[in-house]
N, C-alpha and C positions, 0 to 999 in steps of 0.2 A: 219132175213131172208136174205139169199144170193140170188142175182139175177144178170142176165146178161142183159145189156141194149145196143141195137144196134140203132144208129142214122142213119136210112136207107137213109135219105135225103142227107147226106154228103158222103155216101158210094160211092166209085168210081168203085166198082166191080172188084177189082184186084184178088180176090179169094184166098188171102193169108190165111184168116181164114179157108176157106174150106180145104186148104192143110194141116194145122196143126191140125184141129179138125173136121173132117168130121162127127163125131158122132153128133155134134151140128149144123154144118153149111153146107149150100148147096147154089148153085146158083139158082136164081129165075129171069130169064130174064137177064138183064145187071147188077144186083146187088146181093149181098149176102143176104141170108135169115137165120134167127135164127130159127131152127126147133122147133116146139111146142110152139112158142112164141105167145103172145097176142099183138095186136097193141094198142099203147097208143099215140094218136095224130100222130106225125111223127116218132115215135120210136117203136121198137119191144122190148118187155120185156119177159124174161123167168125166172120164179122163180125156183130156185134150191132147195128151202126148208130151214128148220132150220139147218139141219145137212147134207149138201151136201158132197158127197165123195171127198176125196182129189184129185182123178183123174179128176173128173168133173170140180172142181175149177181150177186145173192146166191147163187142156185143154183150157178152156175159157180165162184164164190169158195169155196163149201163143198166142191165137188168137188175143187178145187185143194188145199184145206186137208187133206182126208182122204187124198190120194194119198201113199203111202209113199215113192215115188221122185221126187216133185216134177216130174212130166212135164207138168203142166197149169199154164198161166199165164193170167191175165186182165189184159189191157192196156186202160187207159182212154184 
């Protein structure tokens, strides 16, 4: 099951993820927010399912790549 994990506690709110993947990311106050995610302690988790589209994976991988504090991970 593919999922996106956002460690909101270390997020600095630079909005780089929002710039590259607005389909999944938005600003919520001073930090970014993973749309449709569930909170898991200090993290937000969005399950993309067993067979996520290549576009959805790519968008979130790009969001993770541009994050200056590496608070986004994409797990397959």
